[in-house]
DSSP file (Angstrom, degrees, kcal/mol; ACC not computed):
  #  RESIDUE AA STRUCTURE BP1 BP2  ACC     N-H-->O    O-->H-N    N-H-->O    O-->H-N    TCO  KAPPA ALPHA  PHI   PSI    X-CA   Y-CA   Z-CA
    1    1 A M              0   0    0      0, 0.0     2,-0.4     0, 0.0    43,-0.2   0.000 360.0 360.0 360.0 139.0  138.7   71.0   28.5
    2    2 A M  E     -A   43   0A   0     41,-2.7    41,-3.6     2,-0.0     2,-0.5  -0.933 360.0-155.9-113.0 138.3  137.3   68.8   31.2
    3    3 A K  E     -A   42   0A   0     -2,-0.4     2,-0.3    39,-0.2    39,-0.2  -0.955  11.4-175.7-114.9 133.5  134.0   67.1   31.0
    4    4 A V  E     -A   41   0A   0     37,-2.7    37,-3.3    -2,-0.5     2,-0.5  -0.905  17.4-136.4-124.1 154.8  132.0   65.9   34.1
    5    5 A I  E     -AB  40  17A   0     12,-1.8    12,-2.8    -2,-0.3     2,-0.7  -0.936  18.1-126.8-113.6 130.6  128.8   64.0   34.3
    6    6 A I  E     + B   0  16A   0     33,-2.6    32,-3.4    -2,-0.5    10,-0.2  -0.661  28.6 177.5 -76.1 116.6  126.1   65.0   36.8
    7    7 A D  E     -     0   0A   0      8,-3.0     2,-0.3    -2,-0.7    -1,-0.2   0.907  58.7 -37.3 -84.2 -48.6  125.3   61.9   38.8
    8    8 A R  E     - B   0  15A   0      7,-1.3     7,-3.2    29,-0.1     2,-0.4  -0.974  54.2-106.5-166.0 171.1  122.7   63.3   41.2
    9    9 A F  E     - B   0  14A   0     -2,-0.3     2,-0.4     5,-0.2     5,-0.2  -0.927  24.9-179.0-112.6 138.5  121.7   66.3   43.2
   10   10 A E  E >   - B   0  13A   0      3,-2.9     3,-2.1    -2,-0.4     2,-0.2  -0.892  60.3 -60.1-137.3 104.5  122.0   66.5   47.0
   11   11 A G  T 3  S-     0   0    0     -2,-0.4    -1,-0.1     1,-0.3    17,-0.0  -0.406 122.2  -9.3  60.6-124.5  120.8   69.7   48.6
   12   12 A D  T 3  S+     0   0    0     -2,-0.2    16,-2.9    -3,-0.1    17,-0.4   0.343 125.8  80.3 -85.9   6.2  122.9   72.6   47.3
   13   13 A F  E <   -BC  10  27A   0     -3,-2.1    -3,-2.9    14,-0.3     2,-0.5  -0.830  63.0-148.1-119.2 151.9  125.3   70.3   45.5
   14   14 A A  E     -BC   9  26A   0     12,-3.2    12,-2.4    -2,-0.3     2,-0.7  -0.969  22.0-138.4-107.2 131.2  125.5   68.3   42.3
   15   15 A V  E     -BC   8  25A   0     -7,-3.2    -8,-3.0    -2,-0.5    -7,-1.3  -0.831  30.9-171.5 -89.0 117.4  127.5   65.1   42.7
   16   16 A V  E     -BC   6  24A   0      8,-3.0     8,-2.5    -2,-0.7     2,-0.6  -0.847  21.8-131.6-116.5 148.8  129.6   64.9   39.5
   17   17 A E  E     -BC   5  23A   0    -12,-2.8   -12,-1.8    -2,-0.3     6,-0.2  -0.865  22.3-147.3 -98.9 123.6  131.8   62.2   38.1
   18   18 A L    >   -     0   0    0      4,-3.2     3,-2.3    -2,-0.6   -14,-0.1  -0.353  34.0 -96.4 -81.4 167.7  135.2   63.3   36.9
   19   19 A P  T 3  S+     0   0    0      0, 0.0    -1,-0.1     0, 0.0   -15,-0.1   0.789 126.5  55.6 -56.4 -28.4  137.0   61.7   33.9
   20   20 A D  T 3  S-     0   0    0      2,-0.1     3,-0.1     1,-0.0    -2,-0.0   0.301 122.3-107.1 -88.3  12.2  138.9   59.5   36.3
   21   21 A K  S <  S+     0   0    0     -3,-2.3     2,-0.2     1,-0.3    -1,-0.0   0.443  73.4 143.4  77.7   3.5  135.6   58.2   37.8
   22   22 A T        -     0   0    0     -5,-0.1    -4,-3.2     1,-0.0     2,-0.5  -0.507  45.1-137.9 -69.9 140.7  136.1   60.1   41.0
   23   23 A M  E     +C   17   0A   0     -6,-0.2     2,-0.3    -2,-0.2    -6,-0.2  -0.891  29.1 171.3-102.9 130.7  132.9   61.6   42.4
   24   24 A V  E     -C   16   0A   0     -8,-2.5    -8,-3.0    -2,-0.5     2,-0.4  -0.946  33.2-112.1-135.9 156.9  133.0   65.1   43.8
   25   25 A N  E     -C   15   0A   0     -2,-0.3     2,-0.4   -10,-0.2   -10,-0.2  -0.723  30.7-174.6 -88.4 137.7  130.5   67.7   45.1
   26   26 A M  E     -C   14   0A   0    -12,-2.4   -12,-3.2    -2,-0.4     5,-0.1  -0.999  33.7-106.0-131.3 132.4  130.0   70.8   43.0
   27   27 A L  E >   -C   13   0A   0     -2,-0.4     3,-1.7   -14,-0.2     4,-0.3  -0.349  22.7-137.7 -58.0 131.5  127.8   73.7   44.1
   28   28 A K  G >  S+     0   0    0    -16,-2.9     3,-2.0     1,-0.3    -1,-0.2   0.812 100.0  69.9 -60.9 -29.9  124.6   73.7   42.0
   29   29 A I  G 3  S+     0   0    0    -17,-0.4    -1,-0.3     1,-0.3     4,-0.1   0.730  91.9  59.9 -61.9 -20.8  124.9   77.5   41.6
   30   30 A L  G <  S+     0   0    0     -3,-1.7    -1,-0.3     2,-0.1    -2,-0.2   0.589  95.4  79.8 -81.4 -10.7  127.9   76.9   39.3
   31   31 A L  S <  S-     0   0    0     -3,-2.0    10,-0.0    -4,-0.3     2,-0.0  -0.623  94.9 -93.8 -97.2 154.4  125.8   74.9   36.9
   32   32 A P    >   -     0   0    0      0, 0.0     3,-2.0     0, 0.0    -1,-0.1  -0.376  39.1-117.3 -59.7 145.7  123.4   76.1   34.2
   33   33 A S  T 3  S+     0   0    0      1,-0.3    -2,-0.0    -4,-0.1    -3,-0.0   0.774 113.2  55.1 -60.2 -27.4  119.9   76.3   35.6
   34   34 A E  T 3  S+     0   0    0      2,-0.0    -1,-0.3     0, 0.0    -3,-0.0   0.473  79.6 124.2 -85.8  -0.9  118.6   73.7   33.0
   35   35 A A    <   +     0   0    0     -3,-2.0     2,-0.3     1,-0.0    -4,-0.1  -0.304  37.0 176.7 -63.1 140.7  121.3   71.1   34.1
   36   36 A K    >   -     0   0    0      1,-0.0     3,-2.2   -30,-0.0   -30,-0.3  -0.894  39.5 -63.4-140.1 169.5  119.9   67.7   35.1
   37   37 A E  T 3  S+     0   0    0     -2,-0.3   -30,-0.2     1,-0.3     3,-0.1  -0.254 120.8  24.5 -54.9 137.0  121.1   64.3   36.2
   38   38 A G  T 3  S+     0   0    0    -32,-3.4    -1,-0.3     1,-0.3   -31,-0.1   0.206  89.4 133.8  91.6 -14.9  123.0   62.6   33.4
   39   39 A D    <   -     0   0    0     -3,-2.2   -33,-2.6   -33,-0.1     2,-0.5  -0.383  53.4-132.4 -69.0 146.2  124.0   65.8   31.7
   40   40 A V  E     -A    5   0A   0    -35,-0.2     2,-0.4    -3,-0.1   -35,-0.2  -0.887  21.0-160.6 -99.1 126.8  127.6   66.2   30.6
   41   41 A I  E     -A    4   0A   0    -37,-3.3   -37,-2.7    -2,-0.5     2,-0.5  -0.919   6.3-145.6-111.3 131.9  129.1   69.6   31.6
   42   42 A S  E     -A    3   0A   0     -2,-0.4     2,-0.5   -39,-0.2   -39,-0.2  -0.834   9.4-163.2 -97.9 132.7  132.2   71.0   29.9
   43   43 A I  E     +A    2   0A   0    -41,-3.6   -41,-2.7    -2,-0.5     2,-0.3  -0.971  18.7 168.7-116.1 122.9  134.7   73.0   32.0
   44   44 A T        -     0   0    0     -2,-0.5     2,-0.6   -43,-0.2    -2,-0.0  -0.874  35.8-122.2-130.4 162.7  137.2   75.2   30.1
   45   45 A V        -     0   0    0     -2,-0.3     2,-1.3     4,-0.0     3,-0.1  -0.936  21.5-144.3-102.8 123.8  139.7   77.9   30.8
   46   46 A D     >  -     0   0    0     -2,-0.6     4,-2.3     1,-0.2     5,-0.2  -0.721  21.0-179.6 -89.8  91.6  138.9   81.1   28.8
   47   47 A K  H  > S+     0   0    0     -2,-1.3     4,-2.4     1,-0.2    -1,-0.2   0.846  77.5  52.5 -65.0 -36.0  142.5   82.2   28.0
   48   48 A E  H  > S+     0   0    0      2,-0.2     4,-2.4     1,-0.2    -1,-0.2   0.926 111.4  45.9 -66.9 -44.1  141.4   85.3   26.1
   49   49 A E  H  > S+     0   0    0      2,-0.2     4,-2.6     1,-0.2    -2,-0.2   0.897 112.4  51.9 -65.6 -39.3  139.1   86.5   28.8
   50   50 A T  H  X S+     0   0    0     -4,-2.3     4,-2.4     2,-0.2    -2,-0.2   0.930 110.7  47.8 -60.5 -46.0  141.9   85.8   31.4
   51   51 A K  H  X S+     0   0    0     -4,-2.4     4,-2.2     1,-0.2    -2,-0.2   0.909 112.2  49.6 -61.2 -43.7  144.4   87.8   29.4
   52   52 A S  H  X S+     0   0    0     -4,-2.4     4,-2.2     1,-0.2    -2,-0.2   0.910 111.2  48.4 -63.3 -44.0  141.9   90.7   29.0
   53   53 A R  H  X S+     0   0    0     -4,-2.6     4,-2.5     2,-0.2    -1,-0.2   0.898 110.6  51.3 -65.2 -40.6  141.1   90.8   32.7
   54   54 A K  H  X S+     0   0    0     -4,-2.4     4,-2.6     1,-0.2    -1,-0.2   0.918 110.4  48.9 -62.7 -42.8  144.9   90.7   33.6
   55   55 A A  H  X S+     0   0    0     -4,-2.2     4,-2.2     2,-0.2    -1,-0.2   0.901 111.3  50.1 -63.2 -40.7  145.5   93.6   31.3
   56   56 A H  H  X S+     0   0    0     -4,-2.2     4,-2.3     2,-0.2    -2,-0.2   0.920 111.7  47.4 -63.9 -44.6  142.6   95.6   32.7
   57   57 A I  H  X S+     0   0    0     -4,-2.5     4,-2.7     2,-0.2    -2,-0.2   0.904 110.3  52.6 -64.7 -41.7  143.9   95.0   36.3
   58   58 A E  H  X S+     0   0    0     -4,-2.6     4,-2.7     2,-0.2    -1,-0.2   0.909 109.3  50.0 -59.7 -42.1  147.4   96.0   35.3
   59   59 A K  H  X S+     0   0    0     -4,-2.2     4,-2.3     2,-0.2    -2,-0.2   0.929 111.0  48.6 -62.8 -45.1  146.1   99.3   33.8
   60   60 A L  H  X S+     0   0    0     -4,-2.3     4,-2.1     1,-0.2    -2,-0.2   0.919 112.3  48.7 -60.9 -43.3  144.1  100.0   37.0
   61   61 A M  H  X S+     0   0    0     -4,-2.7     4,-2.4     1,-0.2    -2,-0.2   0.913 111.1  49.9 -63.2 -43.0  147.2   99.3   39.2
   62   62 A N  H  X S+     0   0    0     -4,-2.7     4,-0.7     1,-0.2    -1,-0.2   0.884 110.1  50.8 -63.3 -38.2  149.4  101.5   37.0
   63   63 A D  H  < S+     0   0    0     -4,-2.3     3,-0.3     1,-0.2    -1,-0.2   0.883 112.4  46.9 -65.7 -38.8  146.8  104.3   37.2
   64   64 A V  H  < S+     0   0    0     -4,-2.1    -2,-0.2     1,-0.2    -1,-0.2   0.905 118.2  39.9 -69.9 -41.4  146.7  104.1   41.0
   65   65 A W  H  < S+     0   0    0     -4,-2.4    -1,-0.2    -5,-0.2    -2,-0.2   0.393  85.7 121.6 -93.1   3.3  150.4  104.0   41.5
   66   66 A E     <        0   0    0     -4,-0.7    -3,-0.0    -3,-0.3    -4,-0.0  -0.459 360.0 360.0 -68.7 136.1  151.3  106.6   38.9
   67   67 A D              0   0    0     -2,-0.2    -1,-0.1     0, 0.0    -4,-0.1   0.460 360.0 360.0 -75.5 360.0  153.2  109.5   40.3
C-alpha cells in the first residue's frame, strides 16, 4: 500500500506528496469527493478483484474463440 498526502488543489489536479517527498499531479476525479488538503490517501492493489477480472476476461475470450 502506498500513502500520499494531498498538498493542494490546482485546477483539475491535486498536488500530492509521495512517500519519497516527490510532488506529483493527480487528477482530482481519482480522489474521493470529500478529499481535502492535508488528507492522507491510501493506494492499494486489489489482488482478488484483479484475479476475478482476469478470469472473467479469459472466459469471454474462450467463449469467442471456441470452435
